[in-house]
C-alpha positions as CSV (number, residue, x, y, z in Angstrom):
1,M,82.8,116.3,105.8
2,S,85.0,114.7,108.4
3,S,86.8,112.3,106.0
4,A,87.4,115.2,103.6
5,V,88.7,117.4,106.4
6,R,91.3,114.8,107.4
7,S,92.9,114.9,103.9
8,E,94.2,118.5,104.4
9,P,97.2,119.5,106.6
10,S,96.8,122.5,108.9
11,A,98.3,124.4,111.8
12,A,96.7,125.8,114.8
13,S,97.6,128.5,117.2
14,G,96.2,131.8,118.3
15,P,92.8,132.7,119.7
16,V,91.4,129.2,119.6
17,P,94.1,126.7,120.8
18,L,93.9,123.5,118.8
19,G,97.1,121.7,119.5
20,P,100.5,121.6,118.0
21,A,101.3,123.6,114.9
22,T,101.9,120.4,112.9
23,A,98.6,118.9,113.9
24,P,96.5,117.5,111.0
25,V,93.2,119.2,110.2
26,G,91.5,116.0,111.3
27,R,92.3,117.0,114.9
28,V,90.3,120.2,114.5
29,G,87.1,119.0,115.9
30,P,83.6,120.2,114.9
31,L,83.3,122.6,117.9
32,A,86.6,124.2,117.1
33,L,85.7,124.5,113.4
34,G,82.4,126.1,114.4
35,L,84.1,128.6,116.7
36,L,86.7,129.5,114.1
37,G,84.1,129.8,111.4
38,L,82.1,132.2,113.6
39,Q,85.3,134.1,114.3
40,H,85.8,134.6,110.6
41,V,82.3,135.9,110.2
42,L,82.6,138.3,113.2
43,V,85.9,139.7,111.9
44,M,84.3,140.6,108.5
45,Y,80.8,141.4,109.8
46,A,81.1,145.2,110.1
47,G,82.7,145.6,106.7
48,A,80.3,143.1,105.1
49,V,77.1,145.0,106.1
50,A,78.6,148.5,105.5
51,V,77.9,148.5,101.7
52,P,74.1,147.7,101.9
53,L,73.8,150.4,104.6
54,I,75.7,152.9,102.5
55,V,73.8,152.2,99.3
56,G,70.4,151.8,100.9
57,R,70.6,155.0,102.8
58,A,72.1,157.0,99.9
59,L,69.1,155.9,97.8
60,K,66.7,156.8,100.6
61,L,65.2,153.3,100.8
62,A,62.7,152.5,103.6
63,P,64.2,151.0,106.8
64,E,62.6,147.6,105.9
65,Q,64.2,147.7,102.5
66,V,67.6,148.5,103.9
67,A,67.2,145.6,106.3
68,M,66.4,143.4,103.4
69,L,69.6,144.5,101.7
70,V,71.5,143.5,104.8
71,S,69.9,140.0,104.9
72,A,70.4,139.6,101.2
73,D,74.1,140.6,101.6
74,L,74.7,138.0,104.3
75,F,72.8,135.3,102.5
76,A,74.5,135.8,99.1
77,G,77.8,136.3,100.8
78,G,77.4,132.9,102.4
79,L,76.6,131.3,99.0
80,A,79.6,133.1,97.4
81,T,81.9,131.9,100.2
82,L,80.7,128.3,99.7
83,V,81.4,128.6,96.0
84,Q,85.0,129.8,96.7
85,S,85.8,127.5,99.6
86,W,83.8,124.3,98.9
87,G,84.0,124.7,95.1
88,L,82.0,123.7,92.1
89,P,83.3,122.0,88.9
90,G,85.6,124.5,87.3
91,I,84.7,127.3,89.8
92,G,86.2,128.2,93.2
93,V,89.7,128.4,94.5
94,R,89.0,125.9,97.3
95,M,90.9,127.7,100.0
96,P,89.9,129.4,103.3
97,V,88.4,132.5,101.6
98,M,85.5,134.5,103.0
99,M,83.5,136.6,100.5
100,G,82.0,140.0,101.0
101,V,80.7,143.0,99.0
102,T,83.5,145.2,97.6
103,F,83.6,148.9,98.5
104,A,84.9,149.6,95.0
105,A,81.4,149.4,93.5
106,V,79.7,151.8,96.0
107,T,80.0,155.1,94.3
108,P,79.1,153.9,90.7
109,M,76.1,152.0,92.1
110,I,74.8,155.1,94.0
111,A,75.1,157.1,90.8
112,M,73.1,154.4,89.0
113,G,70.4,154.1,91.6
114,S,70.1,157.9,91.8
115,N,69.2,158.0,88.1
116,P,65.4,157.3,87.9
117,E,65.9,155.8,84.5
118,I,68.2,153.1,85.9
119,G,67.3,152.7,89.6
120,L,67.8,149.5,91.6
121,A,66.7,147.3,88.7
122,G,69.5,148.8,86.6
123,I,72.0,148.2,89.4
124,Y,71.1,144.5,89.7
125,G,71.2,144.1,85.9
126,A,74.7,145.6,85.8
127,V,75.8,143.4,88.7
128,I,74.6,140.3,87.0
129,A,76.1,141.3,83.7
130,A,79.4,142.2,85.3
131,G,79.5,138.8,87.1
132,L,79.0,137.0,83.8
133,F,81.7,139.2,82.3
134,A,84.1,138.1,85.1
135,L,83.2,134.5,84.4
136,L,84.2,134.9,80.8
137,V,87.4,136.9,81.2
138,A,88.7,135.0,84.3
139,P,91.3,133.0,82.2
140,L,92.7,136.3,80.8
141,V,93.1,138.2,84.1
142,G,96.6,136.8,84.7
143,R,97.7,138.5,81.5
144,L,96.2,141.8,82.7
145,L,98.3,141.9,85.9
146,P,101.1,144.0,84.2
147,L,98.5,146.7,83.7
148,F,98.0,147.0,87.5
149,P,101.4,147.4,89.2
150,P,101.5,148.8,92.7
151,V,101.6,152.4,91.5
152,V,98.2,151.8,89.8
153,T,96.5,149.6,92.5
154,G,97.8,151.7,95.4
155,T,96.4,154.8,93.8
156,I,93.0,153.2,93.1
157,I,92.7,151.9,96.7
158,L,93.7,155.2,98.1
159,V,91.0,157.0,96.1
160,I,88.5,154.3,97.2
161,G,89.2,155.1,100.8
162,I,89.1,158.9,100.3
163,S,85.8,158.6,98.4
164,L,84.2,156.6,101.1
165,M,85.4,158.9,103.9
166,R,82.7,161.3,102.9
167,V,80.2,158.7,104.0
168,G,81.8,158.2,107.3
169,V,82.1,161.9,108.1
170,N,78.4,162.5,107.2
171,W,77.4,159.5,109.3
172,A,79.4,160.8,112.3
173,A,77.4,164.1,112.1
174,G,74.1,162.3,112.1
175,G,73.5,161.6,108.4
176,V,72.7,163.9,105.5
177,G,69.2,165.3,105.7
178,N,69.1,165.0,109.5
179,P,67.7,168.3,110.9
180,A,70.1,168.0,113.8
181,Y,73.1,167.3,111.6
182,G,76.3,168.0,113.5
183,A,74.7,168.0,116.9
184,P,77.2,167.6,119.8
185,V,75.7,164.3,120.9
186,Y,76.2,162.8,117.5
187,L,79.8,163.9,117.4
188,A,80.4,162.7,120.9
189,I,79.1,159.2,120.3
190,A,81.0,158.9,117.0
191,A,84.2,160.0,118.9
192,F,83.4,157.4,121.7
193,V,83.1,154.6,119.1
194,L,86.4,155.8,117.4
195,C,88.2,155.8,120.8
196,V,86.9,152.3,121.7
197,I,88.1,150.9,118.4
198,L,91.5,152.6,118.8
199,A,91.8,151.4,122.4
200,I,91.0,147.8,121.5
201,T,93.4,148.0,118.6
202,R,96.2,149.2,120.9
203,Y,95.6,146.9,123.9
204,G,93.5,144.0,122.6
205,T,95.0,140.8,121.3
206,G,93.9,137.9,119.0
207,F,90.2,137.8,118.1
208,V,89.3,140.8,120.2
209,N,91.8,142.9,118.3
210,S,90.5,141.6,114.9
211,A,86.9,142.3,115.8
212,S,87.6,145.8,117.2
213,V,85.2,147.6,114.8
214,L,82.3,145.3,115.5
215,I,82.9,145.6,119.3
216,G,83.0,149.4,118.9
217,I,79.7,149.5,117.1
218,I,78.0,147.3,119.7
219,L,79.2,149.5,122.6
220,G,78.4,152.6,120.7
221,M,74.8,151.4,120.1
222,V,74.5,150.8,123.9
223,V,75.6,154.4,124.6
224,A,73.3,155.7,121.9
225,G,70.4,153.8,123.5
226,F,70.9,155.8,126.7
227,F,70.4,159.0,124.7
228,G,67.2,157.7,123.1
229,L,68.8,157.5,119.6
230,V,68.0,153.8,119.0
231,D,64.6,153.0,117.5
232,L,63.9,149.3,117.8
233,G,60.4,149.5,116.5
234,H,61.3,147.8,113.2
235,V,63.3,145.2,115.1
236,A,60.3,144.2,117.2
237,S,58.1,143.9,114.1
238,A,60.6,142.0,112.0
239,P,60.1,138.2,111.8
240,W,62.7,135.8,113.2
241,F,62.8,133.8,110.0
242,D,62.2,134.6,106.3
243,V,63.7,133.5,103.0
244,V,65.7,135.8,100.8
245,R,63.7,136.1,97.6
246,P,65.5,136.7,94.3
247,F,64.6,139.8,92.3
248,A,62.7,141.3,95.2
249,F,63.0,144.8,93.6
250,G,61.7,143.6,90.3
251,W,63.2,142.1,87.2
252,P,66.6,143.5,86.4
253,S,67.2,145.9,83.5
254,F,70.5,146.2,81.6
255,D,71.8,149.7,80.9
256,P,74.9,149.4,78.6
257,V,76.9,152.2,80.3
258,S,76.1,150.7,83.8
259,V,77.1,147.3,82.6
260,V,80.5,148.6,81.3
261,T,81.0,150.6,84.5
262,L,80.6,147.6,86.8
263,S,82.6,145.4,84.4
264,I,85.5,147.8,84.8
265,V,85.0,147.5,88.6
266,M,85.1,143.7,88.3
267,I,88.5,143.9,86.6
268,V,89.9,145.9,89.5
269,V,88.3,143.4,91.9
270,M,89.7,140.4,90.2
271,I,93.2,141.9,90.0
272,E,92.9,142.5,93.8
273,S,91.6,138.9,94.3
274,T,94.5,137.5,92.3
275,G,96.9,139.0,94.8
276,M,94.8,137.7,97.7
277,F,94.8,134.1,96.3
278,L,98.6,134.2,95.7
279,A,99.3,135.5,99.2
280,L,97.0,133.0,100.7
281,S,98.7,130.2,98.8
282,E,102.0,131.2,100.6
283,I,100.3,131.3,104.0
284,C,98.7,127.9,103.5
285,A,101.7,126.3,101.7
286,D,99.2,125.4,99.0
287,P,100.3,126.3,95.5
288,V,98.0,128.1,93.1
289,D,98.6,127.5,89.4
290,E,97.0,129.3,86.5
291,A,94.1,126.9,86.3
292,R,93.3,127.2,90.0
293,L,93.6,131.0,89.9
294,T,91.1,131.0,87.0
295,R,88.7,128.9,89.1
296,G,89.0,131.4,92.0
297,L,88.3,134.4,89.7
298,R,85.3,132.5,88.3
299,G,84.2,132.2,91.9
300,D,84.3,136.0,92.1
301,G,82.2,136.2,89.0
302,L,79.6,133.6,90.0
303,G,79.4,135.2,93.5
304,T,78.6,138.5,91.8
305,V,76.0,136.9,89.6
306,I,74.4,135.4,92.8
307,G,74.6,138.8,94.4
308,G,72.6,140.4,91.5
309,I,70.0,137.7,91.7
310,F,69.5,138.0,95.4
311,N,69.3,141.8,95.6
312,T,72.9,142.6,96.6
313,F,76.2,143.7,95.0
314,P,79.6,142.5,93.6
315,Y,81.6,140.2,95.8
316,T,85.3,139.7,96.4
317,S,87.6,138.0,99.0
318,F,88.0,139.8,102.3
319,S,91.6,140.5,103.2
320,Q,90.8,140.6,106.9
321,N,90.0,136.9,106.8
322,I,93.2,136.1,104.9
323,G,95.1,137.8,107.7
324,L,93.1,135.8,110.3
325,V,94.2,132.5,108.6
326,G,97.8,133.5,109.3
327,V,97.0,134.5,112.9
328,T,95.1,131.3,113.8
329,G,97.3,129.0,111.7
330,V,94.3,127.0,110.7
331,R,94.6,126.7,107.0
332,T,91.8,124.3,106.1
333,R,89.2,125.5,103.7
334,Y,86.5,124.0,105.9
335,V,86.8,126.9,108.3
336,A,85.5,129.1,105.5
337,V,82.9,126.6,104.6
338,V,81.5,126.7,108.2
339,G,81.7,130.5,108.0
340,G,79.7,130.5,104.8
341,I,77.0,128.3,106.4
342,I,76.9,130.7,109.3
343,M,76.4,133.7,107.0
344,L,73.7,131.9,105.1
345,G,71.9,131.3,108.5
346,L,72.3,135.0,109.5
347,G,70.8,136.0,106.2
348,L,67.6,134.1,107.0
349,V,67.0,136.1,110.3
350,P,65.3,139.4,109.3
351,K,65.3,140.5,113.0
352,L,69.1,140.6,113.0
353,A,69.1,142.6,109.8
354,A,66.6,145.0,111.3
355,L,68.9,145.4,114.3
356,V,71.8,146.3,112.0
357,E,69.6,148.8,110.2
358,A,68.7,150.3,113.6
359,V,72.3,151.3,114.4
360,P,72.3,155.1,114.5
361,Q,74.4,156.7,111.8
362,C,76.5,158.5,114.4
363,V,77.6,155.1,115.7
364,L,78.4,153.9,112.2
365,G,80.3,157.2,111.6
366,G,82.9,156.5,114.3
367,A,83.4,153.0,112.8
368,G,83.4,154.3,109.3
369,L,86.2,156.7,109.9
370,V,88.3,153.6,110.8
371,M,87.1,151.2,108.1
372,F,87.2,153.7,105.3
373,G,90.4,155.3,106.5
374,M,92.1,151.9,106.6
375,V,91.2,151.4,103.0
376,G,92.9,154.6,102.1
377,A,95.8,153.8,104.4
378,T,96.2,150.4,102.7
379,G,96.6,152.3,99.4
380,T,99.2,154.5,100.9
381,R,101.2,151.4,102.2
382,I,101.1,149.9,98.7
383,L,102.4,153.2,97.3
384,G,105.2,153.1,99.9
385,A,106.7,150.2,97.9
386,V,106.7,152.3,94.7
387,D,110.1,153.7,93.5
388,F,109.5,157.4,93.3
389,A,113.1,158.4,93.8
390,N,114.5,156.8,90.7
391,N,111.3,157.0,88.6
392,R,109.9,160.5,88.9
393,N,107.2,159.6,86.4
394,N,105.4,157.6,89.1
395,L,104.7,160.8,90.9
396,F,102.7,162.1,87.8
397,V,100.7,158.8,87.7
398,V,99.6,159.2,91.3
399,A,99.1,163.0,91.2
400,V,97.0,163.2,88.1
401,S,95.0,160.0,88.9
402,V,94.2,161.2,92.4
403,G,93.1,164.5,90.8
404,F,90.7,162.8,88.5
405,G,89.4,160.6,91.3
406,M,88.6,163.7,93.4
407,I,86.5,165.4,90.7
408,P,83.1,163.9,91.7
409,L,84.0,164.5,95.3
410,V,84.9,168.2,95.2
411,A,82.9,169.2,92.2
412,P,79.7,167.1,92.0
413,A,78.4,169.2,89.1
414,F,81.6,169.0,87.0
415,F,80.0,166.5,84.5
416,R,76.4,167.8,84.7
417,Q,76.4,168.8,81.0
418,M,77.5,165.4,79.9
419,P,75.0,162.8,78.6
420,Q,73.0,161.3,81.5
421,A,73.8,157.8,80.4
422,L,77.5,158.4,81.1
423,H,77.0,159.6,84.7
424,P,77.5,156.2,86.4
425,L,81.0,156.2,84.9
426,L,81.8,159.9,85.2
427,E,80.5,160.3,88.7
428,S,82.6,157.5,90.0
429,G,86.0,158.9,91.1
430,I,87.2,155.3,91.6
431,L,86.7,154.5,87.9
432,L,88.1,157.8,86.7
433,C,91.1,157.2,88.9
434,A,91.5,153.6,87.6
435,L,91.3,154.6,83.9
436,S,93.7,157.5,84.4
437,A,96.2,155.4,86.4
438,V,96.3,152.5,83.9
439,L,96.7,154.8,80.9
440,L,99.3,157.1,82.5
441,N,101.3,154.1,83.8
442,L,101.4,152.7,80.3
443,F,102.4,156.1,78.9
444,F,105.2,156.7,81.3
445,N,106.4,153.2,82.3
446,G,105.2,150.8,79.6
447,L,104.0,147.2,80.2
448,G,106.0,145.2,82.8
449,S,106.5,141.4,82.8
450,T,103.9,139.0,84.1
451,D,106.3,137.5,86.7
452,E,107.1,140.8,88.2
453,A,103.4,141.6,88.3
454,R,102.6,138.4,90.2
455,E,105.3,139.1,92.8
456,A,104.0,142.6,93.2
457,A,100.5,141.4,93.6
458,I,101.6,139.0,96.4
459,R,103.4,141.8,98.2
460,Q,100.4,144.1,97.8
461,A,98.0,141.5,99.2
462,K,100.1,141.0,102.3
463,T,99.9,144.8,103.0
464,A,96.1,144.9,102.6
465,E,93.9,145.4,105.7
466,A,90.5,146.1,104.2
467,H,88.6,146.6,101.0
């Protein structure tokens, strides 16, 4: 690896001092690469494990199964990161990209898993099929960029954040189904976690600031332990080492509507990844042409296929880590390679996954208000660049699309009379919003140019804080 590392230029400044800004990557020693790789993992950790916790608890899986989802998520995320950063023939953008499960797939997957005719087997079948779909259409995504200008993507990301906020609020109150739901102790601990995160964000610097959510969860768990709210029984019984087995929940099944639903999600994910790759190319002074962009999008597709095989969900590049590249100045892809190896190792430690599962929901609630709120706020920031003053039609695109996105949230029985097979699509406010925003934008504004769409995607990626 060392000879390959020396071939790439890099800069270094920030939390881990590595010498002059013009220093070649060869001067970034193994210890520094290890620390920076760990830093990338810690920055994304809370967001990475949130999706298996949300889905597992929504589907009322046993604690051991939820812990297994966490292990699988880290393990498959490590593999997906290696695919993107190290690269395979024709696949992988080969830049410092860390991969994690996208929040965009949460609500449709919960709708699928809640249907006994689909269940987890149907979720994983749809994930695998959507990943294969992404592999096939990756060369065409650049041509789809004009369908997703900021007025569309900003609206979709806003609705993703609002939809997830329900999860954070229920966590803060102790979790749906908890007999003591809304107990003052739950609300107080959630408020404590929220205050810790806000304080670190305000006064912390460098890595501490970037890892504020993870630090808040750790301190919140300590406080919850004093109130007897932390049950470590499953942690004690969990083994220190175990392999992540493919198809642990059985052989996948392929429901057509579920496959189409997650394929639509993958289009949104790839559009977002396109902006991330283009923004990262500017940060790293490493040009991304159409062929390389296609390889990166295929990396998203293969990572998602890996996720379905190893009992987890669709993957995308995490924007927090792209921001960290700019903060540290270390632009070598081998930092992400090290981070991917660390994620692989963490996925092989069930005791750690059991510890994550043991975090009380009220603790996660305080963090969730920040994580999910930041997703919505990112959508708002993107919409801030939209011209509403001179193009009043953009207001209608946002207004109607947000309205469609809110239907499953405010009226869960709205589509009850529709065929059961359509529920994964109709019960996802994110997908309803996406379809509405794309169609309304075409109706009001028509199709823009590809060059304008690329520039808008770069600007959008630079404003992103979370998925």
